[in-house]
NURO-880249 format. One record per residue: residue in one letter; chain; x, y, z of N, C-alpha, C, O in turn. Coordinates in steps of 0.001 Angstrom, whole numbers. Atoms other than C-alpha are relative to their C-alpha. Layout:
# NURO-880249
[rec A; A; [X; Y; Z]; [X; Y; Z]; [X; Y; Z]; [X; Y; Z]];
...
This chain:
# NURO-880249
[rec X; A; [-1370; -788; 738]; [-156006; -8669; 9569]; [872; -1172; 1550]; [546; -1706; 2610]];
[rec X; A; [-883; 1160; -1422]; [-152824; -10788; 11490]; [971; 1140; 558]; [1685; 1830; -169]];
[rec X; A; [-909; -1209; -147]; [-151010; -8344; 13488]; [1332; -534; 746]; [2188; 246; 1161]];
[rec X; A; [-1101; 120; 131]; [-148449; -10946; 14283]; [1298; 214; -787]; [1455; -119; -1962]];
[rec X; A; [-1588; -199; 559]; [-144290; -9702; 14027]; [228; -729; -944]; [-159; -1882; -755]];
[rec X; A; [-1203; 491; -101]; [-142118; -10631; 11688]; [950; 528; -105]; [976; 1720; 202]];
[rec X; A; [-1257; -544; 157]; [-138716; -10210; 10948]; [182; 946; -406]; [646; 1879; 250]];
[rec X; A; [557; -1256; 474]; [-139566; -7923; 8216]; [-324; 917; 203]; [339; 1919; -61]];
[rec X; A; [534; -1192; -1508]; [-142031; -5784; 10696]; [1355; -78; 716]; [2079; -87; -279]];
[rec X; A; [-771; -260; -562]; [-139221; -5652; 12829]; [356; 533; -203]; [481; 1563; 459]];
[rec X; A; [-1490; -797; 454]; [-136633; -4632; 10510]; [-553; 1688; -429]; [85; 2730; -276]];
[rec X; A; [764; -1160; 391]; [-139180; -1942; 9184]; [-207; 912; 1502]; [-204; 2143; 1510]];
[rec X; A; [-126; -852; -1149]; [-139386; -785; 12728]; [1530; 201; 654]; [1903; 1041; 1473]];
[rec X; A; [-1237; -846; -410]; [-136008; -612; 13258]; [320; 959; -698]; [644; 1985; -101]];
[rec X; A; [-658; -1152; 570]; [-135013; 1491; 10548]; [-647; 1269; -250]; [-80; 2250; -732]];
[rec X; A; [1387; -859; -793]; [-138565; 3540; 11529]; [1361; 873; 1681]; [2058; 1871; 1867]];
[rec X; A; [-127; -305; -1209]; [-137338; 3909; 14882]; [1732; 1221; -143]; [2088; 2345; 209]];
[rec X; A; [-1372; -1132; 130]; [-133560; 4806; 13710]; [195; 1068; -798]; [1095; 1909; -810]];
[rec X; A; [-32; -1582; 669]; [-134468; 7287; 11458]; [44; 1049; 509]; [853; 1976; 481]];
[rec X; A; [38; -865; -890]; [-136085; 8889; 13705]; [876; 670; 1114]; [834; 1841; 1489]];
[rec X; A; [-1275; -297; -879]; [-133145; 8855; 16130]; [947; 1012; -657]; [1177; 2108; -146]];
[rec X; A; [-906; -959; 823]; [-130724; 10389; 13437]; [-859; 2005; -22]; [-443; 3123; 284]];
[rec X; A; [695; -1455; 56]; [-133324; 13392; 12922]; [-11; 762; 768]; [149; 1975; 635]];
[rec X; A; [-297; -1077; -1487]; [-133362; 14215; 16745]; [1392; 482; 389]; [1951; 1391; 1003]];
[rec X; A; [-2393; 145; -323]; [-129348; 13543; 16823]; [10; 1864; -1104]; [400; 2879; -526]];
[rec X; A; [-916; -426; 384]; [-128821; 15886; 14086]; [-1288; 1927; -9]; [-824; 3058; -150]];
[rec X; A; [684; -1100; -11]; [-131953; 18643; 14239]; [960; 662; 2094]; [1806; 1500; 2408]];
[rec X; A; [-1478; -192; -1349]; [-130013; 18899; 18133]; [392; 568; 262]; [242; 1544; 997]];
[rec X; A; [-1372; -885; 677]; [-126886; 19487; 16637]; [-850; 1192; -865]; [-1376; 342; -1584]];
[rec X; A; [396; -1005; 950]; [-128552; 22626; 14436]; [-826; 1095; 594]; [-753; 2312; 426]];
[rec X; A; [965; -1564; -923]; [-131390; 24343; 16912]; [1479; 345; 1002]; [1426; 1574; 970]];
[rec X; A; [-607; 97; -522]; [-128400; 24353; 19048]; [1787; -84; -487]; [2555; -805; 150]];
[rec X; A; [-1339; 63; 453]; [-124855; 24943; 17058]; [1214; 213; 1278]; [2267; -361; 1556]];
[rec X; A; [-1671; -220; -673]; [-122752; 26527; 19597]; [230; -758; 1221]; [1297; -661; 1827]];
[rec X; A; [-420; 954; -947]; [-123220; 23932; 22223]; [553; -1438; -429]; [1037; -2431; 112]];
[rec X; A; [-554; 1258; 646]; [-122451; 21676; 19901]; [1456; 9; -216]; [2231; -883; 129]];
[rec X; A; [-1139; 124; -401]; [-119436; 23116; 19227]; [422; -307; 875]; [791; -1451; 1139]];
[rec X; A; [-388; 711; -1725]; [-118556; 23278; 22675]; [674; -1413; -59]; [1873; -1653; 81]];
[rec X; A; [-504; 739; -72]; [-118692; 19984; 22382]; [955; -627; -711]; [2027; -1033; -262]];
[rec X; A; [-1413; 203; 919]; [-116737; 19068; 19570]; [1239; 537; -195]; [2123; 175; -972]];
[rec X; A; [-1915; -757; -782]; [-113608; 21242; 20924]; [321; -795; 710]; [1228; -1595; 477]];
[rec X; A; [-356; 1262; -1584]; [-113832; 19243; 24589]; [475; -1590; -928]; [1383; -2369; -636]];
[rec X; A; [-602; 1490; -614]; [-113760; 16082; 23089]; [1312; -435; -2065]; [1742; -1458; -2598]];
[rec X; A; [-1132; -618; 1131]; [-111274; 17581; 19606]; [-254; -942; -1207]; [374; -1775; -1862]];
[rec X; A; [256; 884; 1710]; [-113022; 16307; 16726]; [669; 1348; -518]; [593; 2480; -41]];
[rec X; A; [-915; -593; 763]; [-110707; 17745; 14237]; [-948; 1383; -1088]; [-2149; 1306; -1350]];
[rec X; A; [648; -1357; 230]; [-111882; 21009; 12707]; [-2293; 349; -97]; [-3068; 461; -1047]];
[rec X; A; [728; 327; -433]; [-115063; 21065; 14357]; [-1311; 1020; -559]; [-2402; 602; -949]];
[rec X; A; [689; -647; 614]; [-116578; 24353; 13273]; [-1083; -362; -1798]; [-2114; 180; -2195]];
[rec X; A; [357; 851; 1255]; [-117083; 21931; 9514]; [-881; -473; 1176]; [-2040; -163; 1453]];
[rec X; A; [429; 1580; -596]; [-117683; 19191; 11795]; [-1859; 641; 309]; [-2808; -83; 10]];
[rec X; A; [1681; -264; -905]; [-121352; 20988; 13398]; [-441; 325; -1558]; [-1396; 1096; -1657]];
[rec X; A; [993; -974; 1929]; [-122479; 22024; 9254]; [-578; -2040; -588]; [-1557; -2645; -1024]];
[rec X; A; [50; 754; 1184]; [-121633; 18980; 7912]; [-889; -1411; 909]; [-1866; -1984; 426]];
[rec X; A; [853; 1920; -418]; [-122647; 15240; 10864]; [-1081; 640; 8]; [-1300; 603; -1203]];
[rec X; A; [885; -124; 319]; [-125813; 16795; 11151]; [-751; -519; -1695]; [-1695; -1266; -1950]];
[rec X; A; [561; -4; 1289]; [-126604; 16726; 7666]; [391; -1330; -1215]; [53; -1712; -2335]];
[rec X; A; [-373; 1900; 560]; [-125116; 13228; 6752]; [-1308; -502; 1045]; [-2371; -920; 586]];
[rec X; A; [1590; 639; -828]; [-127766; 12193; 9921]; [-1046; 5; -626]; [-1669; -1037; -833]];
[rec X; A; [767; -286; 782]; [-129952; 13583; 8117]; [-331; -694; -1568]; [-1329; -1329; -1909]];
[rec X; A; [-7; 1804; 1007]; [-129402; 11348; 4962]; [91; -1369; 56]; [24; -2147; -895]];
[rec X; A; [13; 1257; -145]; [-129114; 8375; 6742]; [-1127; 46; 514]; [-1511; -1118; 630]];
[rec X; A; [1534; 219; -163]; [-132635; 9002; 7847]; [-555; -302; -599]; [-1284; -1277; -417]];
[rec X; A; [1148; -186; 1170]; [-134278; 9702; 4830]; [382; -1476; -849]; [-432; -2050; -1573]];
[rec X; A; [75; 1458; 576]; [-132553; 6286; 3660]; [-394; -1347; 943]; [-360; -2557; 723]];
[rec X; A; [593; 1161; -1548]; [-133740; 4199; 6744]; [-1417; -8; -1101]; [-1796; -911; -1846]];
[rec X; A; [1595; -446; 467]; [-137099; 5455; 5315]; [-24; -856; -1684]; [-368; -1990; -2018]];
[rec X; A; [250; 44; 1768]; [-136978; 5413; 1307]; [752; -1383; -137]; [-60; -2212; -549]];
[rec X; A; [-693; 1280; 182]; [-134438; 2259; 1157]; [693; -468; 1140]; [1922; -498; 1200]];
[rec X; A; [-514; 400; -1176]; [-134143; 952; 4562]; [1394; -1296; 1]; [2173; -1649; 886]];
[rec X; A; [-1057; 1018; -124]; [-131840; -1704; 3547]; [1634; 1395; -492]; [2336; 1891; 389]];
[rec X; A; [-1001; -1696; -292]; [-129102; 1551; 2510]; [231; 609; 1096]; [1306; 818; 1658]];
[rec X; A; [-67; -587; -1232]; [-130448; 3187; 5292]; [1099; -723; 1314]; [1719; 90; 2000]];
[rec X; A; [-277; 1289; -788]; [-128956; 245; 7573]; [755; -30; 174]; [1134; 106; 1337]];
[rec X; A; [-1267; 222; 205]; [-125880; -263; 6269]; [872; 1566; 64]; [2088; 1593; 254]];
[rec X; A; [2; -1804; 12]; [-125632; 4053; 6180]; [442; 52; 1424]; [1539; 544; 1691]];
[rec X; A; [398; -609; -1257]; [-126322; 4268; 9738]; [931; -1385; 1353]; [1346; -1245; 2503]];
[rec X; A; [-1282; 1292; -302]; [-124138; 705; 10680]; [1107; 1049; -197]; [1520; 1754; 724]];
[rec X; A; [-1495; -324; -311]; [-120997; 2141; 9285]; [283; 1453; 544]; [1411; 1641; 1000]];
[rec X; A; [-17; -1282; -1276]; [-121820; 6192; 11109]; [212; -447; 1043]; [1327; -42; 1372]];
[rec X; A; [543; 653; -1405]; [-122637; 4358; 14453]; [1939; -444; 373]; [2645; 87; 1231]];
[rec X; A; [-1012; 461; -355]; [-119324; 2446; 14288]; [1113; 861; -290]; [2202; 403; 56]];
[rec X; A; [-858; -1558; 112]; [-117348; 5823; 13422]; [-326; 784; 1471]; [414; 1346; 2279]];
[rec X; A; [445; -1223; -1781]; [-119130; 7669; 16642]; [640; -1073; 1178]; [1517; -899; 2024]];
[rec X; A; [-338; 811; -1020]; [-118877; 4769; 18550]; [1954; -395; 256]; [2676; -288; 1248]];
[rec X; A; [-1462; -52; 97]; [-115259; 4077; 17641]; [589; 1304; 443]; [1616; 1304; 1120]];
[rec X; A; [-853; -1172; -222]; [-114308; 7465; 18021]; [-107; 309; 1618]; [892; 589; 2280]];
[rec X; A; [231; -605; -1439]; [-115960; 8296; 21632]; [49; -1007; 1111]; [-283; -756; 2269]];
[rec X; A; [-1018; 992; -880]; [-114480; 5207; 23214]; [1771; 123; -381]; [2739; -387; 183]];
[rec X; A; [-1874; -405; -796]; [-110934; 6653; 22411]; [202; 1257; 354]; [1123; 1993; 710]];
[rec X; A; [52; -1707; -911]; [-111766; 9639; 23500]; [-191; -267; 1533]; [569; 370; 2263]];
[rec X; A; [115; 649; -872]; [-113135; 7725; 26618]; [797; -482; 841]; [673; -322; 2056]];
[rec X; A; [-1583; 324; -873]; [-109354; 5923; 27482]; [513; 751; -391]; [1672; 335; -402]];
[rec X; A; [-564; -1406; 97]; [-108291; 9322; 26484]; [-61; 793; 1580]; [772; 1475; 2177]];
[rec X; A; [7; -786; -1654]; [-109741; 10461; 30062]; [-1013; 731; -559]; [-1525; 790; 559]];
[rec X; A; [384; -1150; 801]; [-111753; 12832; 28157]; [-1287; 370; 366]; [-1704; -314; -569]];
[rec X; A; [708; 393; -519]; [-114882; 13304; 29586]; [-1299; 1114; 105]; [-2177; 1266; 954]];
[rec X; A; [484; -1296; -75]; [-116360; 16398; 28520]; [-1129; -594; -1057]; [-815; -1587; -1713]];
[rec X; A; [840; 373; 279]; [-120407; 16374; 26907]; [-155; -1062; -1418]; [-56; -257; -2344]];
[rec X; A; [97; -207; 1479]; [-120799; 14512; 23558]; [-485; 607; -1171]; [-188; 489; -2359]];
[rec X; A; [455; -603; 959]; [-122454; 16314; 21969]; [-699; -605; -1441]; [-719; -168; -2592]];
[rec X; A; [382; 780; 1072]; [-124216; 13452; 20234]; [-1670; 373; -68]; [-2155; -16; -1130]];
[rec X; A; [1249; -458; 161]; [-127860; 14778; 20676]; [169; 1663; 38]; [-706; 2284; 641]];
[rec X; A; [157; -1346; -234]; [-127062; 18322; 20501]; [211; 305; 1460]; [587; -538; 2275]];
[rec X; A; [-63; -711; -1364]; [-127101; 20823; 23652]; [-820; -543; 905]; [-725; -181; 2078]];
[rec X; A; [1314; -61; -1107]; [-130562; 18996; 25123]; [1007; -1555; 182]; [343; -2590; 133]];
[rec X; A; [-623; 1537; -830]; [-127698; 15779; 26298]; [1506; 1021; 691]; [2350; 1635; 39]];
[rec X; A; [-1499; -908; -582]; [-124763; 17623; 28440]; [223; -892; 1559]; [271; -743; 2780]];
[rec X; A; [-58; 1244; -1580]; [-124387; 14413; 30406]; [1828; 339; -558]; [2212; 1000; -1523]];
[rec X; A; [-1511; -234; 217]; [-120245; 14241; 30666]; [322; -1287; -975]; [-402; -2267; -798]];
[rec X; A; [401; 1702; 986]; [-119658; 11194; 28043]; [1116; -746; 785]; [2202; -402; 1251]];
[rec X; A; [-354; 810; -647]; [-119129; 8088; 29421]; [-315; -1296; -552]; [-770; -1063; -1672]];
[rec X; A; [-94; 733; 966]; [-119341; 4345; 28184]; [-1318; -532; -2]; [-1517; -1579; -619]];
[rec X; A; [1448; 210; 596]; [-123091; 4203; 28219]; [-178; 807; -1657]; [-714; 192; -2579]];
[rec X; A; [542; -41; 1157]; [-123297; 6434; 25235]; [1001; -1052; -1344]; [769; -1306; -2526]];
[rec X; A; [-710; 1349; 632]; [-120833; 3787; 23886]; [-817; -1208; 171]; [-508; -2013; -708]];
[rec X; A; [378; 880; -245]; [-123018; 1211; 25138]; [-1343; 615; -972]; [-1871; -312; -1586]];
[rec X; A; [1120; -346; 687]; [-126214; 3688; 23182]; [335; -597; -1211]; [-182; -1678; -1495]];
[rec X; A; [-584; -108; 1312]; [-124610; 3666; 19999]; [391; -1920; 196]; [-763; -2335; 298]];
[rec X; A; [199; 1241; -66]; [-123878; -250; 20320]; [-1570; -1043; -487]; [-1825; -2008; -1208]];
[rec X; A; [1313; 647; 119]; [-127791; -612; 21018]; [-442; 3; -1633]; [-845; -881; -2388]];
[rec X; A; [659; -318; 1306]; [-128481; 1813; 17845]; [865; -938; -1474]; [517; -894; -2654]];
[rec X; A; [-238; 653; 1291]; [-126280; -514; 15641]; [-696; -1289; -286]; [-1038; -1753; -1374]];
[rec X; A; [1188; 1093; 297]; [-128346; -3530; 16649]; [-1056; 206; -853]; [-1571; -400; -1793]];
[rec X; A; [1801; -275; 523]; [-131362; -2120; 15812]; [818; 399; -1511]; [-65; 35; -2288]];
[rec X; A; [-137; -572; 1360]; [-129479; -723; 12209]; [583; -1749; -398]; [239; -2164; -1504]];
[rec X; A; [-136; 1481; 817]; [-127943; -4870; 11856]; [-1636; -592; -143]; [-1928; -1257; -1137]];
[rec X; A; [1857; 185; 149]; [-132141; -5448; 12291]; [-39; 418; -1602]; [264; -41; -2703]];
[rec X; A; [755; -1656; 1447]; [-133210; -2807; 9534]; [1076; -503; -1248]; [895; -254; -2440]];
[rec X; A; [-69; 734; 1963]; [-130931; -4793; 6874]; [-1014; -986; -208]; [-1443; -1079; -1358]];
[rec X; A; [1004; 894; 365]; [-133372; -7353; 7093]; [-1181; 253; -856]; [-2002; -485; -1400]];
[rec X; A; [1863; -800; 1182]; [-136171; -4540; 5131]; [-204; -5; -914]; [717; 304; -1670]];
[rec X; A; [-195; 477; 2066]; [-137022; -5240; 1775]; [-257; 1754; -480]; [479; 2170; -1374]];
[rec X; A; [176; -930; 284]; [-138306; -1758; 1510]; [-758; 1116; 747]; [-754; 1159; 1977]];
[rec X; A; [975; -1414; -1190]; [-140625; 1585; 2761]; [-1203; -1328; -195]; [-1558; -2320; -831]];
[rec X; A; [1815; 786; -257]; [-143831; 168; 3666]; [-344; 188; 1625]; [432; 891; 2273]];
[rec X; A; [1106; 40; -1146]; [-146013; -74; 6870]; [-89; -1654; 605]; [-674; -2656; 194]];
[rec X; A; [-94; 1525; -296]; [-144933; -2921; 9193]; [-1329; 59; 644]; [-2058; 1044; 530]];
[rec X; A; [929; -211; -642]; [-147650; -4191; 11466]; [-126; 421; 1433]; [666; 740; 2319]];
[rec X; A; [292; -782; -1741]; [-149457; -3118; 14522]; [744; -725; 1360]; [860; -240; 2485]];
[rec X; A; [-222; 992; -829]; [-148102; -5956; 16291]; [1674; 254; -186]; [2342; 556; 803]];
[rec X; A; [-1610; -1020; -379]; [-144405; -4777; 15599]; [401; 1076; 675]; [1308; 1210; 1496]];
[rec X; A; [-237; -1605; -476]; [-144824; -1068; 16156]; [198; -551; 1638]; [1248; -361; 2251]];
[rec X; A; [490; 281; -1553]; [-146244; -2574; 19908]; [1703; -492; 683]; [2361; 124; 1521]];
[rec X; A; [-1079; 116; -888]; [-143014; -4829; 20576]; [1519; 1161; -482]; [2450; 1293; 312]];
[rec X; A; [-899; -995; 130]; [-140603; -2222; 19109]; [139; 1216; 544]; [1141; 1922; 660]];
[rec X; A; [-33; -1394; -938]; [-141806; 598; 20988]; [129; -964; 1479]; [831; -468; 2360]];
[rec X; A; [-682; 829; -1431]; [-141648; -2546; 24185]; [1556; 698; -291]; [1780; 1893; -96]];
[rec X; A; [-825; 315; 376]; [-138280; -3110; 23033]; [887; 1402; 339]; [1740; 1409; 1226]];
[rec X; A; [-520; -2118; -403]; [-137157; 1469; 23036]; [-371; 152; 1060]; [366; 999; 1564]];
[rec X; A; [68; -191; -1506]; [-138452; 1442; 26414]; [643; -324; 243]; [1651; 362; 74]];
[rec X; A; [-1015; 542; -943]; [-136651; -485; 28109]; [998; -422; -296]; [1604; -1347; 246]];
[rec X; A; [-1665; -351; 321]; [-133496; 451; 26036]; [136; 1316; 891]; [873; 1717; 1792]];
[rec X; A; [-130; -1629; -686]; [-134058; 3742; 27067]; [25; 246; 1365]; [715; 1165; 1806]];
[rec X; A; [121; -208; -1539]; [-135112; 3177; 31009]; [1978; -260; 183]; [2766; 611; 552]];
[rec X; A; [-1209; 527; -32]; [-131550; 829; 30798]; [613; 1658; -287]; [1265; 2232; 585]];
[rec X; A; [-1624; -620; 350]; [-129472; 3435; 29485]; [-352; 1135; 858]; [749; 1574; 1194]];
[rec X; A; [130; -807; -1013]; [-131135; 6332; 32075]; [580; -568; 1413]; [1280; 206; 2066]];
[rec X; A; [28; 665; -696]; [-130726; 4352; 34476]; [1891; 209; 133]; [2462; 957; 926]];
[rec X; A; [-1046; 721; -86]; [-127216; 3044; 33792]; [549; 1427; 64]; [988; 1481; 1212]];
[rec X; A; [234; -993; 57]; [-126611; 6977; 33069]; [175; 505; 908]; [1221; 1153; 902]];
[rec X; A; [125; 97; -1497]; [-127336; 7434; 36697]; [407; -646; 277]; [1098; -237; 1210]];
[rec X; A; [-2018; 992; -1132]; [-124801; 5033; 38001]; [460; 748; -173]; [10; 1797; 286]];
[rec X; A; [-1337; -314; 877]; [-122016; 6116; 36320]; [-49; 1796; 550]; [1070; 2157; 912]];
[rec X; A; [443; -1071; -352]; [-123306; 9806; 37301]; [21; 654; 1203]; [1; 1868; 1408]];
[rec X; A; [173; 189; -1366]; [-123408; 9222; 40770]; [1608; 534; 532]; [2690; 78; 163]];
[rec X; A; [-2069; -600; -619]; [-119948; 11287; 42740]; [-171; -1451; 600]; [-1028; -2197; 1074]];
[rec X; A; [-813; 1540; -811]; [-117641; 8373; 43760]; [-767; 382; 1393]; [-1080; 1549; 1627]];
[rec X; A; [-468; -122; -1387]; [-118256; 7675; 47561]; [-1386; 333; 671]; [-1605; 400; 1880]];
[rec X; A; [1073; -102; -543]; [-122166; 8427; 47096]; [-1150; -1341; -5]; [-539; -2245; -575]];
[rec X; A; [1248; 930; 448]; [-125390; 5849; 46871]; [-4; 36; -1255]; [-502; 897; -1981]];
[rec X; A; [528; -52; 1683]; [-125317; 4923; 43628]; [-1503; -729; -154]; [-1690; -638; -1368]];
[rec X; A; [1122; 622; 36]; [-128695; 3140; 43800]; [-859; 645; -888]; [-104; 1558; -1220]];
[rec X; A; [830; -786; 1152]; [-131450; 4773; 41108]; [-752; 468; 861]; [-1164; 1601; 617]];
[rec X; A; [1139; -704; -877]; [-133745; 5378; 43976]; [136; -844; 1073]; [-322; -1986; 1062]];
[rec X; A; [-482; 123; -973]; [-132361; 5023; 47214]; [-1303; 1; 867]; [-2245; 786; 751]];
[rec X; A; [1008; 366; -701]; [-134563; 3775; 49544]; [-282; 1648; 1994]; [701; 1834; 2712]];
[rec X; A; [-542; -287; -1020]; [-135528; 6388; 52842]; [-65; -260; 766]; [-772; -1164; 1210]];
[rec X; A; [-873; 88; -1311]; [-133740; 6966; 55634]; [-877; -922; 1374]; [-1939; -1468; 1074]];
[rec X; A; [880; 113; -1208]; [-135230; 5873; 58961]; [-123; 1318; 526]; [-800; 1520; 1534]];
């Protein structure tokens, strides 16, 4: 059995990984609606009470599409991520620094360009997922590559978030060396 990943396999892994991310985001928002509502108010989302109910539903629909009809899901994810990214970037330019509420109350870091970078990486995964033919299981090799890339991206974003969150004037290294 050949486990060498093909572009099709990697596209399927990207689609499934994005599906998981959208489910995670939706469930986190639904689990803590009050924190999500507070974040949406702080971000000046129009009609935040309605958005708290609608956004997770849209995310779940996109997640389902990514699994059952990956190409449609990928284009839906690209559209949604373009909207989210543009919205977050506009709020950053306005000086808004509240939690984005992107993953409900589980991610209450102040809004930063790291959130925009995360969405760009997710958009790249969605772009790759547009090459998926349909629901299928990817090879083990593709899953391994996908997990490796995802782990590296999450690690890089985590380090970037720590760097951005460090108070100004403090040591901004991720793991400063112990003093003498």
